[in-house]
Every structure is written in structure tokens, then in C-alpha cells.
PANU-295243 format. One line per 8 residues: number of its first residue (from 0); for each residue x, y, z negated of C-alpha. Coordinates in steps of 0.25 Angstrom, whole numbers, plus 5000, padded with zeros to 4 digits. Layout:
<recs>
NUM = X,Y,Z  ...
</recs>
This chain:
<recs>
0 = 5006,4885,4996  5002,4879,4983  5002,4883,4970  5011,4894,4966  5013,4897,4950  5015,4911,4944  5029,4909,4939  5036,4903,4953
8 = 5029,4914,4961  5034,4928,4954  5043,4935,4964  5045,4950,4961  5043,4958,4974  5052,4970,4977  5053,4982,4985  5060,4988,4997
16 = 5072,4998,4992  5068,5013,4990  5074,5023,5001  5079,5034,4999  5071,5046,4996  5073,5058,4996  5070,5072,4988  5060,5081,4995
24 = 5061,5096,4994  5049,5105,4990  5038,5105,4980  5029,5093,4978  5016,5093,4985  5006,5084,4976  5001,5071,4985  4987,5070,4989
32 = 4982,5058,4995  4969,5054,5000  4962,5043,4990  4951,5033,4996  4943,5033,4983  4941,5047,4984  4940,5049,4999  4949,5062,5000
40 = 4965,5067,4998  4968,5071,4984  4981,5072,4974  4986,5060,4970  4987,5059,4955  5001,5059,4952  4998,5058,4936  5010,5049,4930
48 = 5009,5037,4924  5015,5034,4910  5028,5030,4916  5026,5045,4926  5024,5038,4937  5013,5039,4949  5007,5026,4953  5005,5019,4968
56 = 5000,5007,4971  5001,5004,4986  4997,4989,4990  5007,4981,4999  5007,4971,5008  5003,4957,5011  5015,4950,5015  5009,4942,5026
64 = 5015,4949,5038  5026,4960,5041  5023,4975,5039  5017,4982,5048  5015,4997,5051  5001,4998,5046  5007,4992,5033  5020,5001,5032
72 = 5012,5012,5035  5003,5011,5022  5017,5009,5015  5021,5023,5021  5010,5030,5018  5012,5028,5003  5028,5030,5003  5022,5043,5009
80 = 5015,5043,4995  5026,5038,4987  5036,5050,4993  5026,5061,4991  5025,5057,4977  5040,5057,4975  5043,5069,4982  5033,5075,4972
88 = 5041,5071,4962  5032,5058,4955  5037,5046,4951  5029,5037,4957  5026,5020,4955  5023,5014,4967  5018,5000,4967  5016,4989,4979
96 = 5011,4975,4979  5013,4964,4988  5000,4956,4991  5012,4942,4992  4999,4932,4987  4989,4933,4996  4977,4926,5009  4984,4934,5022
104 = 5000,4929,5016  4995,4915,5013  4988,4914,5028  4999,4920,5035  5008,4911,5028  5000,4899,5032  4999,4902,5045  5012,4904,5047
112 = 5017,4893,5039  5026,4898,5029  5026,4900,5013  5018,4912,5010  5028,4918,5000  5038,4917,5008  5029,4924,5020  5026,4936,5009
120 = 5040,4937,5005  5045,4938,5019  5035,4949,5022  5038,4957,5008  5052,4956,5014  5047,4962,5027  5040,4973,5021  5050,4978,5011
128 = 5060,4978,5023  5049,4987,5031  5044,4997,5020  5062,4999,5018  5063,5002,5033  5051,5013,5033  5059,5019,5018  5046,5017,5011
136 = 5048,5019,4995  5044,5005,4988  5035,5004,4977  5042,5002,4965  5034,4990,4962  5031,4979,4973  5024,4968,4966  5020,4955,4972
144 = 5005,4949,4971  5014,4936,4967  5022,4946,4955  5009,4953,4950  5000,4939,4948  5000,4940,4933  4996,4956,4934  4985,4950,4942
152 = 4980,4940,4932  4980,4948,4922  4972,4959,4930  4961,4948,4934  4960,4943,4920  4958,4957,4916  4948,4959,4926  4942,4945,4922
160 = 4942,4951,4906  4935,4963,4910  4925,4955,4919  4929,4962,4930  4931,4949,4938  4925,4935,4938  4927,4922,4944  4922,4913,4954
168 = 4924,4900,4956  4923,4892,4970  4911,4881,4968  4918,4871,4979  4934,4873,4974  4933,4877,4961  4943,4890,4963  4940,4901,4955
176 = 4943,4916,4959  4942,4929,4952  4935,4941,4958  4932,4956,4954  4919,4960,4955  4915,4974,4963  4907,4979,4952  4919,4978,4941
184 = 4921,4992,4941  4912,5003,4945  4920,5010,4955  4923,5000,4964  4920,5004,4978  4927,5019,4975  4941,5017,4980  4937,5013,4995
192 = 4924,5020,4995  4918,5010,5005  4902,5005,5005  4900,4992,5002  4898,4986,5017  4913,4991,5019  4917,4985,5008  4912,4971,5011
200 = 4918,4972,5025  4931,4976,5020  4932,4965,5009  4929,4955,5019  4940,4960,5029  4950,4963,5018  4952,4949,5010  4941,4950,5003
208 = 4929,4938,5001  4915,4943,5001  4909,4929,5004  4914,4922,4992  4902,4915,4986  4900,4918,4972  4907,4933,4971  4898,4942,4963
216 = 4900,4954,4975  4905,4948,4989  4915,4962,4986  4922,4954,4973  4936,4953,4975  4947,4941,4972  4953,4945,4960  4961,4931,4958
224 = 4960,4919,4968  4959,4905,4962  4969,4895,4965  4965,4889,4979  4976,4876,4984  4981,4885,4997  4985,4897,4988  4995,4901,4979
232 = 4990,4904,4963  4995,4908,4950  4990,4903,4936  4981,4912,4928  4972,4913,4917  4959,4910,4927  4965,4900,4935  4976,4898,4946
240 = 4975,4908,4958  4979,4920,4965  4977,4936,4963  4967,4942,4976  4973,4953,4982  4966,4967,4976  4969,4964,4960  4984,4961,4965
248 = 4986,4975,4968  4977,4981,4957  4986,4972,4946  4999,4976,4953  4995,4990,4954  4990,4994,4939  4999,4985,4932  5011,4994,4937
256 = 5005,5009,4939  4992,5007,4928  4977,5006,4930  4976,5019,4936  4987,5026,4946  4989,5035,4957  4989,5028,4972  4985,5014,4977
264 = 4987,5014,4991  4986,5006,5004  4981,5005,5018  4967,5008,5020  4962,4994,5022  4966,4991,5008  4954,5003,5001  4945,4990,5000
272 = 4945,4980,4996  4959,4980,4992  4960,4994,4984  4947,4994,4980  4949,4981,4972  4962,4984,4968  4957,4996,4961  4944,4990,4956
280 = 4952,4979,4949  4961,4989,4941  4949,4998,4938  4940,4986,4932  4954,4981,4925  4957,4993,4919  4945,5002,4919  4950,5015,4926
288 = 4940,5020,4938  4951,5020,4945  4964,5012,4949  4971,5024,4958  4968,5037,4958  4971,5037,4974  4968,5025,4983  4977,5029,4996
296 = 4976,5022,5010  4983,5021,5023  4979,5020,5035  4980,5009,5044  4988,5008,5056  4985,5004,5071  4994,5001,5082  4991,5008,5097
304 = 4976,5009,5090  4974,4997,5084  4974,4993,5070  4987,4984,5067  4982,4971,5062  4990,4957,5062  4977,4951,5070  4979,4960,5082
312 = 4994,4957,5081  4997,4972,5084  5006,4976,5071  5017,4984,5071  5029,4980,5062  5037,4989,5053  5050,4982,5054  5048,4979,5069
320 = 5049,4994,5071  5061,4995,5064  5066,4984,5071  5064,4991,5084  5074,5002,5079  5062,5011,5074  5065,5023,5062  5056,5019,5051
328 = 5057,5035,5050  5048,5035,5062  5039,5023,5057  5035,5032,5048  5033,5044,5055  5024,5036,5065  5016,5030,5052  5015,5044,5047
336 = 5011,5052,5061  4996,5049,5055  4990,5049,5042  4991,5038,5032  4975,5038,5029  4972,5036,5045  4972,5024,5053  4983,5026,5065
344 = 4990,5023,5074  5004,5016,5077  5011,5016,5091  5023,5016,5097  5020,5029,5102  5019,5033,5087  5032,5029,5084  5038,5034,5096
352 = 5032,5048,5091  5037,5046,5076  5052,5042,5082  5051,5055,5090  5046,5065,5077  5057,5057,5069  5068,5061,5080  5061,5075,5081
360 = 5063,5077,5065  5076,5073,5064  5081,5083,5076  5071,5095,5069  5077,5090,5056  5092,5092,5061  5089,5108,5061  5094,5115,5048
368 = 5083,5126,5045  5082,5135,5031  5077,5127,5020  5066,5134,5017  5058,5130,5030  5062,5117,5028  5056,5119,5015  5043,5123,5019
376 = 5041,5109,5029  5045,5101,5016  5034,5106,5008  5024,5106,5021  5027,5091,5020  5027,5089,5008  5012,5096,5007  5007,5087,5019
384 = 5012,5073,5014  5006,5078,5000  4992,5080,5009  4987,5066,5010  5002,5061,5016  4997,5071,5028  5010,5063,5038  5006,5068,5050
392 = 5006,5084,5045  5019,5081,5040  5024,5076,5052  5019,5087,5060  5027,5097,5051  5037,5088,5052  5038,5090,5066  5040,5104,5065
400 = 5051,5106,5056  5062,5116,5059  5072,5108,5053  5078,5104,5040  5088,5110,5030  5098,5102,5023  5087,5089,5026  5078,5095,5017
408 = 5067,5092,5026  5072,5079,5030  5073,5075,5017  5059,5078,5014  5055,5070,5025  5062,5056,5021  5057,5060,5007  5041,5062,5010
416 = 5040,5053,5022  5051,5044,5021  5056,5049,5036  5071,5049,5037  5074,5061,5046  5087,5062,5043  5100,5056,5049
</recs>
């Protein structure tokens, strides 16, 4: 792979096209979501920033494989959050990253005999097309790790300057890495609420290096990896290298949303170590008690009762479903049949149930009924989704809808759920 200079590697990411977003009738219902840190459902702080916007950051893909339904379920969850905020009249600044520099990407590229940048570009393109097919509202800021290298360097330097980071040199290779100690903030551990033994287990499983000799604590996280011959690297005041995973998201988020913002989100497997350290880095750098008002996590998706994983080869790919003729709205309904926070199943039967449900709605909403009856359904739909995205309750409510009036309910289903009922 060789050495990569920052000046020749910056390529600006672009998101996918924005779907049409229909206006929703009725009065706003304040959104409440479960916060992993506080372990309860609570109102989302929608106090706008200086630009009059509510900030939301969702961790993006590491583009070394196609988008499977587990990925899609996470982004559909935060698409629902985005839609509820918009329907309530809020302006939202949504930021998402792409981890286009990371070990899994290098390993897959080496295995397949391809350039890691070409692999990342191709899989990011496929992700964008999947999100467009599913009518997911794109982030305003879609930022690759490579284009944020300068931001990461500045944040690492800030942590070094404040004593919230330390250097560790390998005595055999002479390579110096930079780590963040877990005691850099007094509140470390508040976001995930895990005990020490569980933290150690997850850290080892999810990209950490607890066995690294010389670390102050086995849980200390890598901020900057010194240059190794087989890896790309960028120049910095503390030596050539590349960013750690957690600092990437911390820098991208805080540089666009400020040192504190409303929502940080992702899959439940990111609560620790990724979100814990992303928050800790920001809190140490900017001396704030917590980075996000809400830490929101979506559950995992399994196939026929078995968790989807690349090692088992039981992944369901979004583009394969759409190529087979499955309506993207039915795919959304299949995902929404279970609550976003629960680990839940996907199967051919669940998809077929979603397709039957979509057909039922299209038949029922073809019936014209009084506006007052429809407005009542829309109000209850708003309430269900405002209650921690209770999609099972929302879908049951719509199964029983008596009809529509001048497209009012179809517009609400589109605007709030992203499901196209109208022909």
C-alpha cells in the first residue's frame, strides 16, 4: 500500500439524493427516545444551536463489504428520528462519517488483491445506492476519515497539550503511537454503563488492543497509530501515521455540531468501546460533562434466528432484495415490524408479511372517508412514533385505518415512516 501523503489523498465524500419529504398534518408531538447513558426514555433536547439547528451524528460504514440488512436497519432507525424532528418543525443538521481508513478495509483489500481505496469507493457507492433505494434522508455532512485527517490531528494535539493523551513507543520497531487514558475524564463509563469485566471483553472483541505492552491501562484507546510500512500514513506534528477509530468520529462530530449536541447514534455494538471513547475524547478535549444529550442505539438483526455475520455467510443484502423485485417500502416495513432497540429477526416470512401489509394499506387507503377520522389516525401515528419510535404500535394502528381523505394519511405515512402508499 505504501505511503500516502495527505495532499494527494483528500477526496470529498458526497451523499445520495434527498427523497421527496411530504408534509404531515396535525400538531407536533415532542420526540422521546431511550438514552443508553441514562437508561431511560426521555425527551430529546431540541434546543437549537447558534444556527437554529438540532445536531445529530450517526456513525457510518467501514466500506469493506456490501450493505446488509443489519446496517440498513440502523440507518432506517435514524431516518425515522430525522423524520420525526422534521415533522415537528425542527431544522436538523445530520452528520455521518465513512471510516475509509481502517484495518478491516486493508485486510479485505489484501485478501481480494485490490487497492484498499478502490474497494472503499466501490462499497461506499453501493451503500449510497441502497440508501437512495430505501428513501433514507441523507446527512447534510457526509465525511470520509481521509478528508478529516487535519481535524483529527488538531484534536489529538489538543489532547496531548492538556495531558489527556500519552505517547507509547514500541522498543522493537521504534514506532510511536498515541493513546487516550481512560482516566482523562472522571465520567468514563457513563455512556455504556458496563462493568469493567464486560468492557475488557468488548474492547478485545471490537478492535481494541488490551494486550499491548506499556499501556497505562489495558482499556486505553488508540488515538494515532504511528507509520508502519504496510499502512497509509499522513504527516503530523507528532509523526507520520493514521487516526484511531474513535477519535475520527469525535473530531468529525464536534467540528460540525459543536462540543455538545443532541443525538449520537449507531448500532448497539457501538455503545462500547466506540461511542464511549468518542464521547470521552470530546469531553477531555473541551472540558464538558457529556458530548451528546442522547446516546441512541439500534438492536442487531438476525436471519432466521441466527445473528447476521460475515463469518457465517448469512447476510441479507439490500441490493439483492431490490434486484429480486421487493418493494423498498416493504423492506422498510419488515424492519419496522420490530422495535428498533430490540435484537430482532428477519426472514422471508417477515418480508412476505410486510408485502401483504403494504398491499392492505394501499387497498384500505383507496377508500375515501371523513377528514376528521383520518386526522385522528394521523395524530395517533405521531404519538406512537414520538414514543421512542414505537413502530409496532404505529403499524398496528395503520392496519386498522378506515381509509384516507384527499391523501392526508398517505402523506403522513410517507413523511413519518418513509413508506410510499400512494401509487
